[in-house]
ZAMARGU-4260 file (C-alpha; in steps of 0.2 Angstrom, whole numbers, plus 5000, padded with zeros to 4 digits):
<rodrens>
0) 5860/5503/5817 | 5844/5494/5807 | 5838/5514/5802 | 5855/5514/5793 | 5851/5498/5785
5) 5832/5503/5782 | 5838/5520/5775 | 5852/5512/5763 | 5839/5501/5757 | 5827/5512/5750
10) 5839/5523/5744 | 5847/5510/5736 | 5828/5504/5730 | 5824/5522/5723 | 5840/5524/5713
15) 5839/5508/5703 | 5819/5514/5698 | 5825/5529/5692 | 5838/5523/5683 | 5826/5511/5675
20) 5815/5522/5671 | 5827/5533/5662 | 5832/5518/5651 | 5815/5514/5646 | 5812/5531/5642
25) 5827/5534/5632 | 5828/5518/5624 | 5810/5520/5618 | 5812/5529/5600 | 5795/5532/5597
30) 5791/5542/5611 | 5788/5558/5602 | 5771/5549/5595 | 5763/5545/5612 | 5756/5563/5613
35) 5754/5566/5595 | 5738/5572/5590 | 5742/5572/5572 | 5738/5560/5559 | 5751/5548/5555
40) 5751/5548/5536 | 5769/5558/5532 | 5776/5557/5547 | 5795/5552/5548 | 5793/5540/5564
45) 5778/5528/5552 | 5792/5518/5545 | 5802/5516/5562 | 5785/5510/5568 | 5782/5496/5555
50) 5800/5490/5556 | 5796/5488/5573 | 5779/5479/5573 | 5786/5468/5561 | 5801/5462/5575
55) 5790/5460/5585 | 5778/5450/5577 | 5791/5438/5569 | 5797/5435/5588 | 5781/5431/5594
60) 5779/5420/5581 | 5794/5413/5585 | 5792/5410/5603 | 5775/5400/5597 | 5785/5389/5587
65) 5798/5387/5598 | 5783/5382/5611 | 5775/5370/5601 | 5791/5361/5597 | 5794/5360/5616
70) 5777/5351/5618 | 5779/5338/5606
</rodrens>
């Protein structure tokens, strides 16, 4: 009986891991830039990179101000 439970647990963990990896892969719009040896000048994804970095920066700044407000 415990072998069936262990087998089910291992299979469930493997399926969840696979789903998480697929979601991460398909939700990253810049995945084509990872292995690109060319310069970014003129790349159509360059603007997308800039907007993504700006969003990340504003998100980080929002966290900092929120954390500072909690400390007071």
